C-alpha positions as CSV (number, residue, x, y, z in Angstrom):
1,X,60.2,0.7,56.7
2,X,62.1,-1.6,58.9
3,X,61.3,-1.9,62.8
4,X,63.3,1.2,64.1
5,X,65.2,-1.2,66.5
6,X,67.8,-3.8,65.4
7,X,67.9,-6.4,67.8
8,X,71.6,-8.5,68.1
9,X,71.5,-11.7,70.2
10,X,75.3,-12.5,71.1
11,X,76.0,-16.1,72.6
12,X,79.4,-15.6,74.0
13,X,79.1,-19.1,75.4
14,X,76.5,-22.1,74.6
15,X,77.4,-24.1,77.7
16,X,75.7,-23.5,80.9
17,X,76.4,-24.2,84.6
18,X,73.0,-25.7,85.4
19,X,71.1,-28.8,84.3
20,X,67.7,-27.6,84.0
21,X,64.8,-30.2,83.1
22,X,63.6,-28.2,80.1
23,X,66.8,-26.6,78.9
24,X,67.8,-26.5,75.1
25,X,71.5,-25.7,75.8
26,X,74.4,-27.7,74.2
27,X,76.5,-28.3,76.9
28,X,78.8,-30.0,74.6
29,X,80.0,-26.7,73.1
30,X,82.0,-25.3,75.8
31,X,84.4,-22.9,73.9
32,X,83.6,-19.2,74.5
33,X,83.4,-16.6,71.5
34,X,86.8,-15.3,70.5
35,X,87.1,-11.5,70.6
36,X,87.9,-11.5,66.9
37,X,84.6,-13.0,66.0
38,X,82.6,-10.6,68.0
39,X,84.5,-7.9,66.4
40,X,84.0,-8.9,63.2
41,X,80.0,-9.4,64.0
42,X,79.9,-6.0,65.2
43,X,81.5,-4.5,62.3
44,X,79.3,-6.1,59.8
45,X,76.3,-5.3,61.9
46,X,77.4,-1.6,61.9
47,X,78.0,-1.6,58.2
48,X,74.3,-2.9,57.8
49,X,72.9,-0.3,59.8
50,X,74.4,2.1,57.7
51,X,72.2,1.2,54.8
52,X,69.2,0.8,56.8
53,X,66.5,2.7,58.7
54,X,67.2,1.4,62.3
55,X,67.6,4.2,64.6
56,X,68.5,1.9,67.6
57,X,70.4,-1.2,68.7
58,X,69.5,-3.7,71.4
59,X,72.1,-6.3,72.2
60,X,71.0,-9.2,74.2
61,X,73.6,-11.4,75.8
62,X,72.3,-14.9,76.0
63,X,73.4,-18.6,75.9
64,X,73.9,-21.2,77.6
65,X,75.0,-19.0,80.7
66,X,76.5,-15.8,79.4
67,X,78.2,-15.0,82.5
68,X,80.5,-18.0,82.0
69,X,82.3,-16.0,79.9
70,X,83.6,-14.2,82.6
71,X,84.0,-10.3,83.6
72,X,86.9,-9.7,81.7
73,X,85.1,-10.9,78.1
74,X,82.7,-8.2,78.7
75,X,84.9,-5.4,79.7
76,X,86.8,-5.8,76.3
77,X,83.5,-6.3,74.4
78,X,82.5,-2.8,75.9
79,X,85.3,-1.5,74.1
80,X,84.3,-3.3,70.8
81,X,80.8,-2.2,71.2
82,X,81.5,1.7,71.9
83,X,83.6,2.2,68.8
84,X,81.2,0.0,66.6
85,X,77.8,2.2,67.5
86,X,79.4,5.6,68.8
87,X,76.2,7.5,67.2
88,X,73.4,5.4,67.7
89,X,71.3,4.7,71.0
90,X,72.3,1.4,72.5
91,X,70.7,-0.9,75.3
92,X,72.1,-3.9,76.4
93,X,70.4,-6.9,78.2
94,X,71.8,-9.8,79.5
95,X,69.8,-13.1,80.5
96,X,71.3,-15.2,83.3
97,X,70.3,-17.8,86.0
98,X,72.3,-15.4,88.3
99,X,74.3,-17.9,90.0
100,X,77.6,-16.4,89.1
101,X,76.9,-13.0,89.7
102,X,78.9,-11.6,92.7
103,X,79.4,-8.0,93.9
104,X,82.4,-7.0,91.2
105,X,80.1,-8.4,88.4
106,X,77.1,-6.6,89.6
107,X,78.6,-3.1,89.9
108,X,80.2,-3.8,86.4
109,X,76.8,-4.5,85.0
110,X,75.4,-1.1,86.8
111,X,78.1,1.0,85.6
112,X,77.5,0.0,82.1
113,X,73.8,0.2,82.1
114,X,73.2,-3.5,81.5
115,X,69.8,-4.5,81.8
116,X,69.8,-7.9,83.7
117,X,66.9,-10.8,83.2
118,X,66.9,-13.4,86.1
119,X,65.8,-16.8,85.5
120,X,63.1,-17.6,88.2
121,X,60.2,-20.0,87.7
122,X,58.3,-19.4,90.8
123,X,58.0,-20.2,94.8
124,X,60.7,-22.6,96.1
125,X,58.6,-25.9,95.4
126,X,58.1,-24.8,91.5
127,X,61.6,-23.7,91.0
128,X,63.5,-26.2,92.5
129,X,61.3,-29.0,90.7
130,X,62.8,-27.5,87.3
131,X,66.1,-25.5,87.7
132,X,68.8,-27.5,89.4
133,X,72.4,-27.8,89.2
134,X,74.5,-30.5,87.6
135,X,74.6,-32.5,91.1
136,X,71.0,-32.1,91.3
137,X,71.0,-29.7,93.7
138,X,68.3,-27.1,94.0
139,X,69.0,-23.4,93.0
140,X,66.1,-21.5,94.4
141,X,67.8,-20.2,97.6
142,X,70.7,-19.1,95.7
143,X,68.9,-17.1,93.1
144,X,67.1,-15.4,95.8
145,X,70.4,-14.6,97.4
146,X,71.3,-12.9,94.2
147,X,68.3,-11.1,94.0
148,X,69.1,-9.5,97.5
149,X,72.6,-8.5,96.2
150,X,71.5,-7.0,93.2
151,X,68.5,-5.2,95.0
152,X,71.2,-4.1,97.5
153,X,73.7,-2.5,94.7
154,X,70.6,-0.7,92.9
155,X,71.3,-2.9,89.7
156,X,68.1,-2.9,87.4
157,X,66.6,-6.4,87.0
158,X,63.7,-8.2,85.9
159,X,62.6,-12.0,86.1
160,X,62.0,-14.5,83.7
161,X,59.7,-17.3,84.2
162,X,59.2,-20.3,82.3
163,X,55.7,-21.6,82.3
164,X,55.3,-25.5,82.3
165,X,52.9,-27.9,83.6
166,X,54.1,-27.4,87.1
167,X,52.5,-24.0,86.9
168,X,48.9,-25.1,86.1
169,X,46.4,-24.0,88.6
170,X,49.1,-22.4,90.7
171,X,48.0,-18.7,89.5
172,X,47.5,-17.2,92.6
173,X,50.9,-18.6,94.2
174,X,52.8,-17.6,91.6
175,X,51.3,-14.1,91.1
176,X,51.3,-13.2,95.0
177,X,54.8,-14.7,95.0
178,X,56.2,-12.3,92.0
179,X,54.1,-9.4,93.0
180,X,56.2,-9.7,96.5
181,X,59.3,-9.1,94.6
182,X,58.0,-5.9,93.0
183,X,60.0,-6.8,89.8
184,X,59.2,-6.7,86.1
185,X,57.8,-10.4,85.1
186,X,58.2,-12.1,81.6
187,X,56.1,-15.3,81.6
188,X,57.4,-17.2,78.7
189,X,55.6,-20.8,77.5
190,X,57.8,-24.0,77.4
191,X,58.5,-25.3,74.0
192,X,59.8,-28.6,73.3
193,X,63.8,-29.3,73.4
194,X,65.4,-30.8,70.4
195,X,66.5,-33.8,72.3
196,X,63.0,-34.6,74.0
197,X,64.3,-33.5,77.2
198,X,61.3,-31.9,78.5
199,X,58.3,-33.7,76.9
200,X,56.9,-34.7,80.4
201,X,56.8,-30.8,81.1
202,X,55.1,-29.7,78.1
203,X,51.5,-28.4,78.9
204,X,48.4,-29.3,76.8
205,X,47.3,-26.9,74.1
206,X,45.4,-23.8,75.8
207,X,47.1,-24.3,78.8
208,X,49.5,-21.4,78.6
209,X,46.5,-19.2,77.4
210,X,44.3,-20.0,80.3
211,X,47.3,-19.3,82.6
212,X,47.6,-15.8,81.0
213,X,44.1,-15.2,81.4
214,X,43.7,-15.9,85.1
215,X,47.1,-13.9,85.8
216,X,45.6,-11.1,83.9
217,X,42.4,-11.0,85.9
218,X,44.7,-10.7,89.0
219,X,46.9,-8.2,87.6
220,X,44.4,-6.0,86.0
221,X,42.7,-5.6,89.5
222,X,45.9,-4.8,91.4
223,X,46.0,-1.0,92.5
224,X,49.2,-1.1,94.4
225,X,52.3,-2.5,93.7
226,X,51.1,-3.8,90.1
227,X,54.2,-4.9,88.4
228,X,54.9,-4.9,84.7
229,X,54.2,-8.4,83.5
230,X,54.9,-9.3,79.9
231,X,53.4,-10.4,77.5
232,X,50.2,-9.3,79.4
233,X,51.6,-5.7,78.9
234,X,52.2,-5.6,75.6
235,X,49.4,-7.6,74.3
236,X,46.9,-5.0,76.3
237,X,48.6,-2.4,74.4
238,X,48.4,-3.9,71.1
239,X,44.9,-4.6,71.3
240,X,43.8,-1.2,72.8
241,X,46.3,0.8,70.6
242,X,47.2,-1.3,67.4
243,X,50.4,-3.0,66.3
244,X,52.2,-6.1,66.7
245,X,53.2,-6.5,70.6
246,X,56.6,-8.8,70.3
247,X,59.2,-9.9,67.9
248,X,57.2,-13.4,67.9
249,X,54.0,-11.4,66.7
250,X,55.4,-9.1,64.0
251,X,55.1,-9.9,60.4
252,X,58.6,-10.9,60.2
253,X,62.0,-10.8,62.3
254,X,63.8,-10.7,58.9
255,X,66.2,-7.7,58.7
256,X,65.5,-6.5,62.2
257,X,67.0,-9.5,64.4
258,X,70.1,-11.4,64.2
259,X,71.6,-14.0,66.8
260,X,75.6,-14.7,66.7
261,X,76.7,-18.3,67.9
262,X,80.3,-18.5,69.6
263,X,81.7,-19.4,66.4
264,X,80.4,-16.9,64.6
265,X,77.4,-18.9,62.7
266,X,74.1,-16.5,62.6
267,X,70.9,-17.5,63.4
268,X,67.7,-15.2,63.8
269,X,67.8,-15.9,67.4
270,X,69.4,-17.8,70.2
271,X,66.5,-20.4,70.2
272,X,66.3,-20.6,66.6
273,X,69.6,-22.2,66.2
274,X,68.3,-25.1,63.8
275,X,68.1,-22.7,61.2
276,X,71.8,-21.6,60.1
277,X,71.8,-18.3,57.9
278,X,75.5,-18.5,57.4
279,X,78.8,-17.2,59.1
280,X,79.0,-13.7,60.0
281,X,82.7,-13.9,59.2
282,X,82.1,-15.0,55.6
283,X,78.9,-13.0,54.7
284,X,77.7,-9.4,55.0
285,X,74.3,-9.3,57.2
286,X,72.3,-8.2,54.1
287,X,73.2,-11.6,52.3
288,X,72.7,-13.7,55.6
289,X,68.9,-12.7,54.9
290,X,68.8,-13.8,51.3
291,X,68.4,-17.4,52.0
292,X,65.3,-19.2,50.8
293,X,64.1,-20.0,54.6
294,X,64.2,-16.1,55.1
295,X,62.1,-15.5,51.6
296,X,59.5,-18.3,53.4
297,X,59.5,-16.3,56.7
298,X,58.8,-13.0,54.9
299,X,55.9,-14.5,53.0
300,X,54.5,-16.2,56.3
301,X,51.7,-14.2,57.4
302,X,50.1,-14.3,53.9
303,X,50.7,-17.9,53.4
304,X,48.7,-19.4,56.5
305,X,45.1,-19.8,55.5
306,X,43.6,-19.7,58.7
307,X,45.3,-16.5,59.9
308,X,44.4,-14.6,56.7
309,X,40.8,-14.0,58.0
310,X,41.4,-14.2,61.7
311,X,40.7,-11.0,63.8
312,X,43.8,-11.4,65.7
313,X,46.1,-10.9,62.5
314,X,47.0,-7.4,63.0
315,X,48.5,-8.4,66.5
316,X,49.5,-11.7,66.0
317,X,50.4,-12.6,62.2
318,X,50.7,-16.2,62.7
319,X,53.1,-16.1,65.7
320,X,56.6,-17.1,65.8
321,X,58.4,-19.5,63.3
322,X,60.6,-20.9,65.5
323,X,57.9,-22.0,67.9
324,X,56.4,-24.0,64.6
325,X,59.8,-25.4,63.9
326,X,60.2,-26.6,67.6
327,X,56.9,-28.2,67.8
328,X,57.9,-30.2,64.7
329,X,56.4,-28.2,61.8
330,X,58.0,-26.2,59.0
331,X,59.0,-22.7,59.5
332,X,55.8,-21.2,57.4
333,X,53.3,-23.2,59.5
334,X,51.1,-21.2,62.0
335,X,52.5,-20.9,65.6
336,X,51.4,-24.0,67.5
337,X,50.3,-21.8,70.5
338,X,47.7,-20.3,68.2
339,X,44.5,-21.3,70.5
340,X,46.6,-19.8,73.5
341,X,47.0,-16.5,71.8
342,X,43.4,-16.5,70.7
343,X,42.6,-17.1,74.3
344,X,44.1,-14.2,75.8
345,X,43.4,-11.9,72.8
346,X,39.9,-12.3,73.5
347,X,40.1,-12.3,77.2
348,X,41.6,-9.1,77.0
349,X,39.2,-7.6,74.4
350,X,36.5,-8.8,76.7
351,X,38.1,-6.9,79.6
352,X,38.4,-3.7,77.4
353,X,35.1,-3.8,76.5
354,X,33.6,-4.3,80.1
355,X,35.6,-1.2,81.2
356,X,33.7,0.8,78.3
357,X,30.2,-0.5,79.0
358,X,30.7,-1.0,83.0
359,X,29.3,-4.7,82.6
360,X,31.9,-7.1,84.3
361,X,33.5,-9.5,81.7
362,X,33.4,-13.2,82.2
363,X,36.5,-15.2,81.9
């Protein structure tokens, strides 16, 4: 059985209006997606879903900076989307730095039930050391203004933080800051840039896992105003109830996930753009999944010796092939964040065991 959700990640533009110190965006590719390309992609995905057991579609608008496509692009896109998926539940997400949001854009997103993710790496001193404008100017104050605008207009949004070595030993400050905002938080690990742009910001092995453990201890003890924090919430659910918690920990994303670049090239997801599956303009979706690389990814959980007997296999499955590739390995290698996953999985198990026995866990 496939995952009930089919995730379609669309990059309407590849360029970005910022110059973040760790970003992988390709600012040489400035042309936005043609609506004819989008229409073809939606039609091919719709035809594919007619052959599968998927019961819901998630569309993630990504980039680059997707708001650079402009509000009119999204108005026309919605017409194409509604005609392509008239009878299947649909959720739309957009991941943005937020700087191009204005009142009109916010009201449009709210009216059409977009779920907005805003990139914000923490308090001012952390965020402004990482996320800057092309002039070198800081962005934290501008992002905070946009958060206030969205809150005033009652537009749903969450926050996405990238964990770097600037976050090390700042758990209390970071946790208190995001808790004060009262919004769902996603903590993503920094992965290497293809252009070696962010090597000086990469944490050491285990740092991300230890950071999550310390955040978890504060989060789980919070009784009032506890915000959702991913991946902690999904890891906790997976370990206590079973199942793979996230796309990076599922046995395979093949058949359930597809990314479309502005020129119609298909990838598994936006960050995994070194693995081109083919053009959505030339191939049905099912054919895009027939490459030798996709076959390797399908067989990956059973081909990594260390993973076969690991207690975390049911919730990890070797981690993400894109992460393996980004760190310089093969797509069927184990995820280089293996040590980090083991740390947080073990920590959560100990916490659950302490709840059952009444004996405090020691992190």
